[in-house]
DOSE-7620 format. One record per atom (N, C-alpha, C): residue in three letters; x, y, z. Coordinates in steps of 0.001 Angstrom, whole numbers, padded with zeros to 6 digits, always signed. Layout:
% DOSE-7620
ALAXYZ;...
//
This chain:
% DOSE-7620
MET+035741-012073+001773;MET+034883-011306+002712;MET+033378-012380+003213;ALA+033458-012496+004816;ALA+032169-013455+005155;ALA+031332-013285+004192;LYS+030310-014744+004326;LYS+029064-014283+003881;LYS+028089-013827+004692;HIS+027133-013049+004353;HIS+026363-012563+005540;HIS+024914-013680+005899;LYS+024671-013701+006748;LYS+023895-014575+007245;LYS+022753-013885+008140;PHE+021242-014222+007641;PHE+020187-014010+008154;PHE+019095-014965+009028;ILE+018583-014898+009955;ILE+017017-015578+010097;ILE+015967-014510+010182;LEU+015094-015053+009490;LEU+013789-014293+009274;LEU+012655-015571+009842;SER+011859-014758+010740;SER+010822-015506+011348;SER+009192-014610+011176;GLY+008499-015395+011020;GLY+006971-014337+010770;GLY+006091-015807+010165;GLY+004507-016019+010567;GLY+003825-016995+010557;GLY+002606-017018+011275;GLY+002093-018273+010672;GLY+000871-018097+011561;GLY-000300-017750+010117;THR-000070-016628+009549;THR-001027-016093+008368;THR+000046-015547+007428;GLY-001101-015379+006219;GLY-000084-014819+005209;GLY+000447-013299+005611;GLY+000052-012686+006655;GLY+000250-011030+006723;GLY+001515-010923+007527;HIS+001697-012337+008037;HIS+003218-012139+008438;HIS+004562-012765+007267;ILE+003928-013650+006964;ILE+004712-014803+005536;ILE+004935-013625+004979;TYR+004314-013073+003979;TYR+004638-012409+003313;TYR+005422-011551+003147;PRO+005301-010454+003903;PRO+006651-009445+004499;PRO+008136-010067+005057;ALA+008063-010911+005745;ALA+009178-012147+006025;ALA+009697-012200+004515;ILE+009122-012755+003656;ILE+009471-013485+002204;ILE+009861-011938+001486;ALA+009183-010830+001685;ALA+009339-009606+000674;ALA+010815-009143+001596;ILE+011559-009193+002406;ILE+012496-008831+002978;ILE+013517-009694+002651;ALA+013241-010890+002825;ALA+014506-011641+002296;ALA+014890-011714+000872;ASN+013731-011531+000168;ASN+013760-011049-001569;ASN+015127-009917-001736;GLU+014622-009087-000699;GLU+015406-007848-001219;GLU+016575-008059-000270;LEU+017022-008725+000518;LEU+018568-008887+000810;LEU+019492-009577+000098;LYS+018207-010662-000359;LYS+019240-011724-001739;LYS+019716-010738-002662;SER+019047-009595-002745;SER+018739-009038-004522;SER+020409-008002-003517;ARG+020448-007855-002498;ARG+021809-006935-002156;ARG+022862-007698-001992;PHE+022561-008969-001164;PHE+023939-009964-000863;PHE+023475-011286-001639;PRO+023953-011443-002768;PRO+023410-012486-003500;PRO+023725-014024-003100;ASP+025128-013991-002251;ASP+025611-014854-001580;ASP+025026-015228-000380;ALA+024098-014210+000268;ALA+023902-014391+001749;ALA+023265-015794+001902;GLU+023455-016269+003407;GLU+022534-017347+003733;GLU+021438-016633+004384;ILE+019970-017344+004178;ILE+018856-017209+004707;ILE+018253-018252+005003;LEU+017814-018239+006347;LEU+017263-019106+006779;LEU+015670-018814+007700;PHE+014603-019284+007333;PHE+013677-018730+008024;PHE+013127-020065+009325;VAL+012252-019534+010111;VAL+011972-020364+011467;VAL+010332-020229+011500;GLY+009894-021009+011287;GLY+008466-020839+011703;GLY+007679-021807+012710;ALA+006346-021865+013080;ALA+005786-022811+013703;ALA+005474-024059+013140;LYS+005654-025036+013449;LYS+005470-026369+012778;LYS+003621-026776+012787;ASP+003556-026980+011785;ASP+001953-027147+011374;ASP+001358-025913+010829;LYS+001892-024814+010354;LYS+001388-023416+010178;LYS+001546-023288+008720;MET+000915-022360+007901;MET+001364-022429+006569;MET+002953-021728+006208;GLU+003372-021492+006986;GLU+005007-020999+006581;GLU+005504-022320+006269;MET+005241-023208+006656;MET+006211-024616+006495;MET+006152-024720+005066;GLN+004618-024590+004473;GLN+004663-024595+002971;GLN+005190-023525+002019;LYS+004595-022359+002167;LYS+004974-021122+001677;LYS+006128-020895+001552;VAL+006931-020748+002591;VAL+008280-020309+002615;VAL+009149-021247+001621;PRO+009503-022477+001495;PRO+009860-023381+000625;PRO+009431-023138-001234;GLN+008097-023037-001058;GLN+007798-022492-002269;GLN+008562-021038-002917;ALA+008753-020062-002276;ALA+009582-018933-002298;ALA+011062-019422-002556;GLY+011339-020362-002104;GLY+012660-020841-002275;GLY+014060-020627-001543;TYR+013210-020534+000252;TYR+014292-020515+001189;TYR+014051-021738+002363;LYS+014900-022172+002996;LYS+014997-023291+004149;LYS+014135-022771+005208;ILE+013136-023792+005485;ILE+012656-023085+007128;ILE+012849-024558+008135;LYS+013002-024145+009408;LYS+013037-024582+010353;LYS+011742-024606+011142;GLY+011052-025863+012154;GLY+009687-025275+012586;GLY+009910-025640+014219;LEU+009201-024393+015084;LEU+009639-024624+016107;LEU+008037-025507+016849;TRP+007983-025939+017923;TRP+006801-026705+018538;TRP+006001-025309+019408;ILE+005547-024525+018710;ILE+004916-023748+019456;ILE+003481-023233+018540;ALA+002488-022660+019845;ALA+001434-021714+019510;ALA+000919-021011+020555;GLY-000281-020074+019726;GLY-000480-019171+020883;GLY-001247-019624+021931;LEU-001549-018817+023095;LEU-002517-019215+023946;LEU-004055-018837+023352;GLN-005063-019614+023730;GLN-006354-019444+023682;GLN-006662-019064+024430;ARG-007763-018095+024355;ARG-008763-017527+025325;ARG-009436-018302+026576;LYS-009644-019612+025967;LYS-009814-020066+027156;LYS-009320-021195+027630;LEU-009757-022095+028861;LEU-008962-023069+029327;LEU-009258-024467+028705;THR-007849-024841+027678;THR-007754-025837+026671;THR-006412-026723+027172;LEU-006570-027698+026400;LEU-005118-028712+026745;LEU-004197-028166+025918;GLN-004203-027274+024709;GLN-003390-026210+024183;GLN-002328-025661+025204;ASN-003360-024885+025854;ASN-002828-023751+027076;ASN-002002-024510+027887;ALA-002592-025528+028668;ALA-001681-026572+029339;ALA-000720-026829+029060;MET-000360-027336+027948;MET+001041-027633+027091;MET+001812-026470+026524;PHE+001188-025301+026697;PHE+001657-024044+026363;PHE+003274-024234+027091;PRO+003622-023935+028287;PRO+004902-023791+029184;PRO+005944-024338+028281;PHE+005446-026275+028308;PHE+006512-027049+027831;PHE+006894-026779+026158;LYS+005944-026054+025558;LYS+006212-025655+024382;LYS+007080-024429+024089;LEU+006751-023454+024879;LEU+007725-022576+025119;LEU+008865-022751+025008;VAL+009084-023614+026388;VAL+010693-024014+027096;VAL+011326-024552+025831;ASP+010312-025890+025198;ASP+011057-026564+024042;ASP+011376-025317+022903;SER+010454-024407+022692;SER+011124-023334+021457;SER+012135-022556+021864;LEU+012258-022296+023182;LEU+013628-021640+023241;LEU+014414-022187+023321;TRP+014793-023430+023696;TRP+015876-024341+023627;TRP+016307-024692+022357;LYS+014904-024854+021216;LYS+015341-025132+019942;LYS+016040-023793+019084;SER+015578-022617+019617;SER+015822-021571+018867;SER+017346-021041+019533;ARG+017679-021693+020591;ARG+018915-021068+020771;ARG+019997-022240+020049;LYS+019933-023098+019676;LYS+020276-024471+019181;LYS+020439-023602+017755;ILE+019600-023308+016997;ILE+019802-022917+015709;ILE+020233-021660+015511;ILE+020024-020772+016554;ILE+020995-019334+016293;ILE+022415-019843+016339;LYS+022764-020827+017490;LYS+024362-021011+017751;LYS+024930-021895+016592;GLU+024270-022586+015617;GLU+024410-023737+014787;GLU+024537-022862+013577;PHE+023669-021858+013305;PHE+023535-020849+012050;PHE+024455-019554+011897;LYS+024705-019027+013137;LYS+025571-017888+013703;LYS+025103-016640+012675;PRO+023904-016323+012782;PRO+023175-014836+012226;PRO+023940-013527+012309;ASP+024299-012951+011178;ASP+024705-011363+011624;ASP+022959-010618+012301;VAL+021893-010962+011725;VAL+020825-010304+012350;VAL+019592-011023+012170;VAL+018508-011200+013105;VAL+017751-011995+013374;VAL+016475-010829+012965;ILE+015570-010891+012332;ILE+014181-010116+011777;ILE+012928-010990+012144;GLY+012322-010623+012900;GLY+010856-011256+013338;GLY+009608-010427+012646;THR+009007-010704+011802;THR+007642-009949+011649;THR+006469-010371+012301;GLY+006414-011099+013051;GLY+005249-011464+014186;GLY+004635-012714+013665;GLY+003918-013369+014297;GLY+003466-014779+014240;GLY+004253-015616+015613;PHE+003569-016718+016255;PHE+004173-017161+017260;PHE+005422-017451+017422;ALA+006211-017979+015994;ALA+007592-018555+016515;ALA+008596-017624+016507;SER+008307-016204+016124;SER+009160-015202+016147;SER+009300-014775+017772;GLY+008623-014963+018405;GLY+008673-014867+019952;GLY+009941-015080+020212;PRO+009565-016523+021098;PRO+011259-017505+021087;PRO+012142-016789+020331;LEU+012144-016955+019227;LEU+013187-016869+018371;LEU+014070-015885+018986;LEU+013127-014203+018822;LEU+013618-013175+018735;LEU+014535-012809+020542;LYS+013685-013559+021204;LYS+013999-013162+022957;LYS+015552-014097+023067;MET+015818-015170+022425;MET+016811-016179+022295;MET+017934-014894+021829;ALA+017691-014637+020466;ALA+018936-013631+019904;ALA+019552-012737+020623;ASN+017996-011969+021374;ASN+018238-010955+022519;ASN+019610-011580+023546;SER+018982-012636+024012;SER+019730-013304+025321;SER+021510-013333+024647;MET+021417-013676+023239;MET+022758-014094+023013;MET+023611-012789+022030;ASN+023006-011890+022526;ASN+023594-010285+021899;ASN+023745-010014+020332;ILE+022879-010936+019732;ILE+022688-010546+018367;ILE+021984-009670+017950;PRO+022013-008702+017355;PRO+021006-007838+016581;PRO+019516-007984+016389;THR+018389-007615+016756;THR+017282-008272+016237;THR+016286-006492+015507;VAL+015797-007188+014866;VAL+014573-006208+014061;VAL+013141-006481+014259;ILE+012618-005854+014435;ILE+011021-006025+014823;ILE+010205-005359+013641;GLN+009289-006302+012882;GLN+008522-005608+011764;GLN+007007-005567+012006;GLU+006879-004162+012623;GLU+005427-004366+013130;GLU+004466-003931+012357;GLN+003412-004432+011896;GLN+002534-004384+010883;GLN+001393-003900+011088;ASN+000867-003907+012315;ASN-000294-003287+012998;ASN-000258-002013+013409;SER-001609-001279+013685;SER-001602-000134+014116;SER-001588-000292+015504;PHE-001820-001290+016069;PHE-001895-001850+017555;PHE-001378-002928+017413;PRO-000224-003220+018528;PRO+000998-004178+018438;PRO+000627-005480+019360;GLY+000949-006724+018950;GLY+000822-007860+020038;GLY+001270-007630+021097;ILE+001196-008397+022021;ILE+002046-008522+023087;ILE+003372-009114+023244;THR+003250-010102+022123;THR+004975-010543+021825;THR+005955-009227+021356;ASN+005100-008703+020697;ASN+006171-007637+020180;ASN+006429-006293+020911;LYS+005359-005975+021727;LYS+005488-005216+022932;LYS+006661-005465+023784;LEU+006809-007066+024109;LEU+007672-007580+025322;LEU+008974-007918+024551;LEU+009324-007757+023213;LEU+010566-008249+022513;LEU+011094-006969+022225;SER+010469-005468+022193;SER+010594-004590+021829;SER+011617-003672+022937;LYS+011552-003933+024146;LYS+012542-003725+024988;LYS+014001-003876+024541;LYS+014274-004828+023816;LYS+015440-005210+023718;LYS+015840-005423+022135;ALA+014886-005029+021416;ALA+015252-005262+020114;ALA+016047-003555+019556;ASN+016887-004085+018265;ASN+017685-002943+017901;ASN+016692-001682+017436;SER+016189-002245+016385;SER+015380-001371+015724;SER+014040-001931+015716;ILE+012957-000867+015402;ILE+011488-001240+015056;ILE+010704-000863+014232;CYS+010784-001499+012845;CYS+010202-000859+011735;CYS+008450-000813+011937;VAL+007692-000149+011793;VAL+006383+000282+012275;VAL+006075+000930+010742;ALA+004338+000678+010772;ALA+003676+001033+009461;ALA+002741+001879+009701;TYR+002581+002243+010941;TYR+001649+003388+011430;TYR+002459+004448+012154;GLU+001569+005519+012501;GLU+002242+006413+013251;GLU+001371+006361+014591;ASN+002062+007120+015393;ASN+001960+007154+016866;ASN+002064+005806+017679;LEU+002921+005166+017350;LEU+003471+004099+018343;LEU+004425+003886+019286;GLU+004325+005121+019361;GLU+005385+005006+020670;GLU+004886+004916+022377;ARG+003598+004945+022081;ARG+003181+004453+023599;ARG+003289+003101+023877;PHE+003595+002280+022845;PHE+003987+001122+022603;PHE+005408+000413+022734;PHE+006258+001338+022506;PHE+007564+001021+021970;PHE+008235+002165+022352;PRO+010005+001924+022830;PRO+010459+002984+022984;PRO+010859+003869+021882;GLN+010114+005451+021808;GLN+010704+006049+020615;GLN+011735+005980+019813;GLU+013283+006280+020437;GLU+013841+005901+019836;GLU+014638+004824+018672;LYS+014021+003893+019197;LYS+013797+002368+018383;LYS+013343+002595+016916;ILE+011888+003245+016850;ILE+010897+003239+015710;ILE+011271+004019+014803;VAL+011192+003372+013732;VAL+011621+003944+012198;VAL+010007+003800+011335;LEU+009467+004941+010920;LEU+008349+004576+010272;LEU+008650+004395+009076;THR+008353+003046+008539;THR+008749+002427+007063;THR+007609+001946+006260;GLY+006172+001716+006784;GLY+005387+000913+005768;GLY+005660-000570+006192;ASN+004467-001529+005427;ASN+004931-002704+005319;ASN+005192-003200+003873;PRO+006051-004268+004159;PRO+006869-004839+002592;PRO+005182-005347+002299;VAL+005204-005016+000778;VAL+003910-005582-000279;VAL+005129-006305-001532;ARG+004143-007101-002082;ARG+004615-007710-003338;ARG+005228-006620-004191;GLN+006255-006796-004900;GLN+007104-005734-005987;GLN+005895-005618-007145;ASP+005304-006343-007426;ASP+004546-006637-008938;ASP+003147-006034-008794;LEU+002712-005124-007345;LEU+002003-004205-006847;LEU+001910-003019-007705;LEU+003299-002805-007876;LEU+003412-001187-007689;LEU+002906-000571-009253;ASP+003100-001399-010242;ASP+002460-000576-011487;ASP+001637-001277-011822;ILE+000331-001698-011178;ILE-000954-002549-012126;ILE-001554-001856-013162;GLN-001629-000272-013170;GLN-002316+000880-014007;GLN-001982+000219-015437;ASP-000749-000583-015776;ASP-000355-000754-017044;ASP-001151-002082-017130;LYS-002018-002812-016478;LYS-002112-004271-016705;LYS-003762-004653-017021;ARG-004310-003361-016814;ARG-005383-003715-016874;ARG-006213-004677-018333;GLU-005749-004512-019178;GLU-006336-004679-020755;GLU-005763-006721-020034;GLU-004558-006857-019788;GLU-003821-008157-019626;GLU-005150-009155-018037;ALA-005243-007979-017078;ALA-005969-008632-016241;ALA-007634-008828-016816;VAL-008215-007965-017878;VAL-009381-008857-018186;VAL-009708-010004-018894;SER-008428-009920-019661;SER-008321-011452-020620;SER-007948-012507-019561;TYR-007345-012115-018660;TYR-006549-013383-017607;TYR-007682-013838-016918;PHE-008775-012745-016211;PHE-010081-013516-015755;PHE-010848-013664-016512;LYS-011340-013256-017869;LYS-012131-013630-018798;LYS-013427-012670-018510;LEU-013133-011607-018221;LEU-013958-010369-017817;LEU-014924-009834-018879;ASP-016168-009272-018517;ASP-017082-008330-019300;ASP-016084-007138-019054;PRO-015750-006119-020386;PRO-014963-004722-019826;PRO-016223-003659-019968;SER-017578-004116-020105;SER-018612-002844-019863;SER-019170-003196-018456;LYS-018656-003751-017974;LYS-019560-004497-016333;LYS-018047-003882-015452;LYS-018533-003487-013863;LYS-017798-003125-012712;LYS-017510-003991-012205;THR-016120-004417-011847;THR-015716-005375-011427;THR-015328-005502-009781;LEU-016211-006376-009282;LEU-016133-006462-007560;LEU-015158-007278-006688;LEU-014049-007046-006460;LEU-013303-008134-005852;LEU-013779-008590-004225;VAL-013729-009346-003951;VAL-014097-009888-002753;VAL-012715-010648-002000;LEU-012039-010199-000967;LEU-011106-010632-000518;LEU-011330-011032+001450;GLY-011484-012100+001701;GLY-011734-012443+003031;GLY-010533-012928+003891;GLY-008960-013229+002937;GLY-007973-013092+003629;GLY-007462-014769+003441;SER-006244-015249+003111;SER-005899-016763+002819;SER-006632-017697+003550;LEU-007506-017787+004475;LEU-007780-018592+005082;LEU-009799-018791+004553;GLY-009979-017498+004330;GLY-011518-017185+004123;GLY-012329-016155+005688;ALA-013283-015879+005156;ALA-013877-015219+006055;ALA-015466-015546+005984;ARG-016023-016193+007177;ARG-017597-016672+007107;ARG-018254-015912+007019;LYS-018484-015018+007606;LYS-019059-013460+007683;LYS-019539-012731+005879;ILE-018127-012335+005481;ILE-018231-011878+004515;ILE-018442-013009+003118;ASN-018355-014092+003333;ASN-018864-015171+002475;ASN-020399-015539+002348;GLN-020699-015520+003578;GLN-022541-015319+004049;GLN-023121-014082+003481;LEU-022123-012582+003614;LEU-022444-011696+002763;LEU-022771-011614+001694;ILE-021718-012383+001284;ILE-021723-012064-000517;ILE-022859-013080-001131;GLU-023133-014237-000363;GLU-024077-015260-000770;GLU-025378-014613-000829;LYS-025916-013724+000098;LYS-027133-013109+000578;LYS-027090-011995-000408;GLU-026297-011285-001061;GLU-026429-010233-001834;GLU-026164-010607-003059;LEU-025777-011720-003569;LEU-025380-011935-004849;LEU-026431-011549-006058;ASP-027565-011891-006130;ASP-028501-011503-006798;ASP-028591-009980-007281;LYS-028544-009301-005819;LYS-028733-007588-005764;LYS-027537-007125-006293;LEU-026103-007988-006620;LEU-024790-006954-006841;LEU-024663-007480-008509;LEU-025442-008726-008856;LEU-025684-008750-010235;LEU-026348-007624-011099;SER-027277-007619-010242;SER-028659-006595-010700;SER-027835-004971-011478;LEU-026944-004941-010654;LEU-026304-003584-010370;LEU-025172-003464-011689;ASN-025507-004463-012475;ASN-024517-004512-013779;ASN-022925-005064-013125;VAL-022786-005495-012197;VAL-021325-006046-011265;VAL-020758-007737-011649;GLN-019993-007724-012088;GLN-019629-009052-012136;GLN-018661-009347-010939;VAL-018455-010454-010217;VAL-017783-010465-009099;VAL-016489-011672-008787;ILE-015417-011098-008504;ILE-014429-012281-008689;ILE-014425-012644-006841;TRP-014939-013743-006234;TRP-014869-013804-004970;TRP-014057-014731-004375;GLN-012682-014243-003390;GLN-012191-015378-002925;GLN-012453-015828-001514;CYS-013315-017129-001446;CYS-013798-017239-000499;CYS-012794-018168+000620;GLY-011618-018436+000237;GLY-010679-018892+001387;GLY-010810-020761+001234;LYS-009608-021389+001231;LYS-009421-022544+001284;LYS-010722-023159+002105;PHE-011142-023090+003552;PHE-012014-023775+004005;PHE-013188-023462+003262;TYR-013567-022496+002575;TYR-015029-022377+002420;TYR-015369-022883+001138;LEU-014415-023183+000077;LEU-014766-023547-001556;LEU-015994-024470-001746;GLU-015834-025529-000808;GLU-016791-026552-000749;GLU-018192-026263-000982;ASP-018491-025010-000146;ASP-019871-024420+000329;ASP-020269-023686-000800;TYR-019387-022770-000989;TYR-019562-021865-002081;TYR-019004-022218-003626;LYS-018566-022966-004062;LYS-018159-023063-005662;LYS-019209-023469-006461;LYS-020611-023538-005891;LYS-021914-023930-006783;LYS-022393-022541-007437;TYR-021781-021108-006592;TYR-022156-019913-007317;TYR-021652-019575-008448;ASN-020218-020291-009179;ASN-019602-020048-010153;ASN-020680-020253-011301;LYS-020562-018892-012048;LYS-021655-018758-013521;LYS-021136-017762-014039;ASP-021831-017458-015330;ASP-021681-015963-016087;ASP-021443-014912-014923;ASN-020168-014166-014704;ASN-020376-012553-013951;ASN-019697-013355-012579;VAL-019710-014580-012346;VAL-019186-014525-010635;VAL-018251-015621-011265;GLN-017067-015376-010217;GLN-016090-016636-010290;GLN-015865-016920-008865;VAL-015672-017894-008315;VAL-015773-018072-006825;VAL-014065-018989-007012;VAL-012855-018740-005829;VAL-011975-019140-005962;VAL-011546-019165-004511;ALA-010495-020208-004275;ALA-010409-020420-002926;ALA-009340-019589-002418;PHE-008101-019308-003435;PHE-006648-018670-003446;PHE-006817-017579-005084;ILE-006193-016630-004787;ILE-005558-016077-006038;ILE-004293-016079-006336;GLU-004031-016512-007192;GLU-002110-016693-007602;GLU-001864-014989-008380;ARG-002416-014783-008961;ARG-002183-013500-009901;ARG-002861-012144-008949;MET-002093-011839-007520;MET-002735-010746-006935;MET-002808-009464-007976;ASP-001408-008746-008411;ASP-001601-008175-009434;ASP-002677-007526-010407;LEU-002742-009047-010911;LEU-004088-008518-012461;LEU-005416-008713-011543;VAL-005497-009184-010699;VAL-006781-009179-009963;VAL-007100-007710-009464;TYR-006341-007040-009121;TYR-006200-005694-008305;TYR-006182-004575-009618;ALA-005628-004988-010624;ALA-005961-004702-011739;ALA-007009-004516-012480;ALA-007817-005723-012113;ALA-009087-006039-012950;ALA-010050-005008-012088;ALA-010058-005244-010855;ALA-010905-004442-009799;ALA-011145-003044-010058;ASP-012659-002614-009920;ASP-013480-001563-009808;ASP-013375-001124-008202;VAL-013898-002254-007671;VAL-014254-001935-005877;VAL-013895-002872-005294;VAL-013336-003120-004140;VAL-012707-003937-003328;VAL-013403-003937-001934;ILE-013825-005246-001686;ILE-014564-005714-000197;ILE-013397-006195+000578;SER-012651-005755+001476;SER-011594-006598+001781;SER-011518-006840+003777;ARG-011158-007778+004283;ARG-010488-007635+005756;ARG-009831-006705+005733;ALA-009211-006480+007021;ALA-008346-005309+007183;ALA-006920-005553+007935;GLY-006421-006735+007531;GLY-005194-007094+008001;GLY-004054-006282+007589;ALA-003049-006136+008674;ALA-002456-005478+008413;ALA-001841-005170+006607;SER-001230-006195+006261;SER-001083-006435+004685;SER-001853-006059+003503;SER-002859-006558+004320;SER-004025-006122+002890;SER-003660-004567+003134;VAL-004005-004129+003923;VAL-004406-002841+004163;VAL-003080-001837+003539;SER-002322-002080+003642;SER-000751-001940+002865;SER-001067-002170+001701;GLU-001136-003306+001140;GLU-001556-003612-000407;GLU-002339-002322-000993;LEU-003701-002670-000462;LEU-004736-001766-000987;LEU-004515-000121-001034;CYS-003616+000161-000232;CYS-003160+001870-000408;CYS-002154+001909-001479;ILE-001356+001028-001999;ILE-000393+000779-003070;ILE-001431+000792-004099;VAL-002302-000241-004404;VAL-003455-000136-005711;VAL-003907+000797-005604;GLY-004233+001210-004609;GLY-005381+002500-004737;GLY-006614+002278-005251;LYS-007183+001214-004708;LYS-008761+001029-005419;LYS-009925+001288-004372;PRO-011075+001855-004656;PRO-011837+001943-003494;PRO-012371+001012-002702;VAL-012270+001033-001552;VAL-012323-000236-000390;VAL-013499-000073+000160;ILE-014000-001142+000684;ILE-014785-001185+001765;ILE-014462-002163+002792;PHE-013914-001689+003945;PHE-013253-002463+004981;PHE-014315-003115+005698;ILE-014095-004481+005943;ILE-014995-005686+007024;ILE-014049-005894+007814;PRO-013764-005172+009198;PRO-012581-006111+009636;PRO-013199-006985+010360;SER-012296-008278+010543;SER-012514-009108+011466;SER-012488-008836+012622;PRO-013504-009187+013510;PRO-013729-008627+014975;PRO-013081-010253+015732;ASN-012346-011450+015382;ASN-012035-011965+016067;ASN-010555-012109+016406;VAL-009993-010743+016166;VAL-008065-011030+016272;VAL-007870-010182+017520;ALA-006773-010721+017685;ALA-006349-010109+019397;ALA-006526-008561+019015;GLU-007144-008235+020454;GLU-007136-006470+020256;GLU-007731-005615+019415;ASP-008414-006324+018689;ASP-009287-006093+017333;ASP-008795-005034+016583;HIS-007198-005624+016569;HIS-006330-005104+015312;HIS-006836-004292+014075;GLN-007899-005560+013435;GLN-008160-004850+012089;GLN-008810-003723+011871;THR-010171-003643+013050;THR-010627-002511+013176;THR-009866-001302+013057;LYS-008646-001179+013962;LYS-007965+000001+014334;LYS-007163+000127+013364;ASN-006755-000976+012231;ASN-005834-000812+010998;ASN-006704-000049+010055;ALA-008154-000396+010071;ALA-008984+000188+009009;ALA-009263+001559+009501;GLN-009642+001834+010135;GLN-010098+002860+011317;GLN-008795+004029+010767;ALA-007658+003639+010526;ALA-006429+004639+010316;ALA-006578+004931+009205;ILE-006833+004366+008173;ILE-007381+004745+006697;ILE-008629+005747+006765;VAL-009822+005404+007448;VAL-010774+005976+007217;VAL-010853+007357+007819;ASN-010159+007263+008805;ASN-010107+008415+009600;ASN-009608+009806+008493;LYS-008735+009619+007589;LYS-008218+010252+006585;LYS-009006+009890+005258;LYS-010151+009652+005358;LYS-011009+009477+004359;LYS-010753+008595+002603;GLY-010064+007694+003381;GLY-009579+006973+002264;GLY-010011+005676+001926;ALA-011072+005169+002756;ALA-011995+004170+002623;ALA-013311+003931+003327;LEU-013605+003320+003003;LEU-015688+003214+003814;LEU-015036+001949+004613;LEU-015774+001613+006075;LEU-015774+000741+007006;LEU-017201+000540+007302;LEU-017494-001068+007197;LEU-018693-001140+007830;LEU-017959-002325+008912;LYS-019076-002643+009915;LYS-018604-003489+011136;LYS-019509-005016+010621;GLU-019304-005957+011174;GLU-019786-007323+010619;GLU-021407-007077+011106;SER-021304-006403+012250;SER-022690-006135+012934;SER-023911-004797+012192;GLN-023295-004593+011392;GLN-023707-003468+010474;GLN-024281-003591+009272;LEU-023898-004997+009021;LEU-023695-005778+007344;LEU-025225-005845+007047;ASP-025923-006528+007731;ASP-027276-006501+007240;ASP-028057-005456+007260;GLU-028058-004549+007993;GLU-028638-003239+007747;GLU-027953-002258+006592;ASP-026664-002376+006601;ASP-025671-000951+006090;ASP-025441-001263+004227;PHE-025169-002759+004608;PHE-024277-003117+003166;PHE-024839-002798+001879;SER-025992-003006+001641;SER-027024-002895+000558;SER-026663-001321+000050;LEU-026997-000978+001273;LEU-027239+000686+000494;LEU-025928+001342+000126;VAL-024368+000923+001528;VAL-023275+001603+001130;VAL-022749+000887-000168;PHE-022983-000071-000389;PHE-022359-000922-001612;PHE-023130-000309-002966;GLU-024760-000213-002993;GLU-024992+000441-004247;GLU-024514+002126-004382;SER-024553+002701-003048;SER-024219+004299-003618;SER-022902+004211-003924;LEU-021744+003694-003414;LEU-020491+003497-004075;LEU-020353+003242-005256;ILE-020821+002367-006199;ILE-020589+001524-007253;ILE-021333+002662-008204;LYS-022257+003401-007728;LYS-022976+004727-008966;LYS-022505+005735-008759;ASP-021050+006011-007889;ASP-021247+007084-007613;ASP-019385+007239-008240;LYS-019522+007628-009196;LYS-017666+007632-009851;LYS-016823+008685-009060;GLY-017240+009700-008639;GLY-016472+010902-008133;GLY-016339+010566-006662;LYS-016962+009628-006057;LYS-016816+009219-004638;LYS-015501+007889-004968;GLN-015635+006778-006158;GLN-014556+006243-006384;GLN-013592+006827-006420;GLU-013314+007538-007333;GLU-012002+008381-007706;GLU-011486+008984-006185;GLN-012787+009605-005373;GLN-012062+010588-004104;GLN-011195+009651-002998;LEU-012049+008367-003083;LEU-011511+007260-002231;LEU-010279+006600-002657;SER-010443+006570-004241;SER-008945+005859-004657;SER-007546+006893-004615;ASP-007764+008212-004894;ASP-007125+009338-004672;ASP-006390+009583-003215;THR-007427+009582-002403;THR-006855+009524-000770;THR-006195+008342-000478;ILE-006423+007250-000639;ILE-005896+005573+000035;ILE-004723+005704-000883;LYS-004178+006129-002136;LYS-003178+006114-002544;LYS-001858+006981-002131;GLN-002324+008047-001463;GLN-001373+008704-001120;GLN-000950+008715+000881;LEU-001815+007504+000815;LEU-001144+006684+002554;LEU-000373+005601+001931;ALA+000278+005271+000505;ALA+000921+004097+000752;ALA+002280+004562+001085;MET+003050+003651+001214;MET+004521+003689+001569;MET+005050+002641+000694;PRO+005537+003122-000976;PRO+006104+001998-001722;PRO+007296+001368-001278;ASN+008158+001850-000517;ASN+009586+001629-000413;ASN+009860+001229+001163;ALA+008823+000532+001387;ALA+009357-000283+003020;ALA+009941-001067+002867;THR+009842-002241+001914;THR+011208-003075+001874;THR+012599-002836+002216;ILE+012636-001971+001186;ILE+014081-001078+001000;ILE+014333-000670+002134;GLN+013466+000154+002873;GLN+013756+000719+004203;GLN+013900+000058+005162;ILE+013337-000920+005400;ILE+013428-002265+006337;ILE+015008-002508+006087;VAL+015626-002746+005061;VAL+016690-003701+004813;VAL+017866-002496+004900;ASP+017717-001391+004491;ASP+018587-000513+005185;ASP+019124-000599+006606;GLU+017837-000854+007577;GLU+017572-000542+008858;GLU+018429-001966+009312;ILE+018338-002759+008618;ILE+018999-004242+008992;ILE+020235-004210+008575;ILE+020630-004036+007414;ILE+022133-003406+007133;ILE+022694-002922+008361;LYS+022360-001352+008899;LYS+023158-000828+009118;LYS+023900-001823+010645;LEU+022773-002682+011026;LEU+023241-003782+012411;LEU+024139-004745+012233;ILE+024440-004759+010771;ILE+025214-006068+010653;ILE+027445-005554+011160;LYS+027333-006337+012316;LYS+028727-006117+012653;LYS+029557-006073+011811;
//
């Protein structure tokens, strides 16, 4: 029997890369001899993260359009043509059974070429409000795996499959890891633990907020694990002290979620899906700087079902202190948020997405 071959493309942020890796791992577990190739954007984080996960990756010379007039925008048509040509070459040489896109710049030209060459394609849309690339690609895609309801206003209804977002499998059973987590992070079991997540690159506004509120947080008998992001570590590592751990990146997400009593987080699609699965009380602070205000819409989908709290960046100075204090002192509210967000989880997303991919193998 011929070996199955799959190309996956997703990148730019962890939110596109980790779902693609989760899908690749599930494909590999079902077809151990399958050949899997990733295609990313040169100079983006997928060029490091994908090889670390054990997969080959090829880079395209592509970047997104900026919202203002820049040299990069002037170069965009050349980059696009170059990326389409290179995508065609990659597909011709590799001969994939199916091409899967999880978002990010490189998935546009790659899936466009796969469609024009009659190779089956699957889109995995993480957000509650799709970006322009996936809207354009959806017309020719064979299957569109989504994480939120009501996306038929953006995509052809007959192609939509509600699967949820792929998440790291080690997050599925964190309730058994509390003791291990407390010792791994050297925490004080008598204190509540606040986990602060700004995304893989960091979030300036969240970092500024925690800096400003740190003394108040500590006065509430709270210890803090503060993921400030790699761009901000130099600015904030001075706050490392008793009951405060400032880190650029967290390797053991399963343990940090197991340790947390309350989480403050951005609302990228992958983060939201992970937080539903781990089921901790969350205060979402969406980034206002992403296309079409995706993050607010992602968070709002949870908040509308009473599964989390939401503070906009513009509300932080006025409202944060009161919102946090009332949550940390109210065990009933914590339990209600925890129970509700857990009900919104879709833990079998990766399995269902791979089921959809397998249906397309000719």
